[in-house]
C-alpha angles and dihedrals in degrees: 000000000000121000123231128222104255128193088210089070085082087073092060113114135172103272139182117216108256092209108020090176093067148298110347096221096037091053090054092044095041090235128149126247135195105206132353133235128199121219107231093204101052112003097253111159112212139168122262128250089264088064120087097248104032096213097171092058090046092049092051091053099042099040093035091236103135102171120083135166127212110266093198120114111264096015124106105165122128128216131198109212090199093057097030088225144112112261 
């Protein structure tokens, strides 16, 4: 898939994962997740849209941080929730 130029990339910062062991909210709620996404604005680790609670998307909407990167080993793609596209 091709990436698109995205104005939200200006929000990307060097981040440290806040909960490198898993989804921040799922860990608190003892809920399962499928894959993890890292917010590239603040370091929030959330679960993907295939997970029951979709915390990464919720965080993007509530915090206004639309750019995430896969937090899965061996993956390095980034996604913009606003444009629903790889960036």
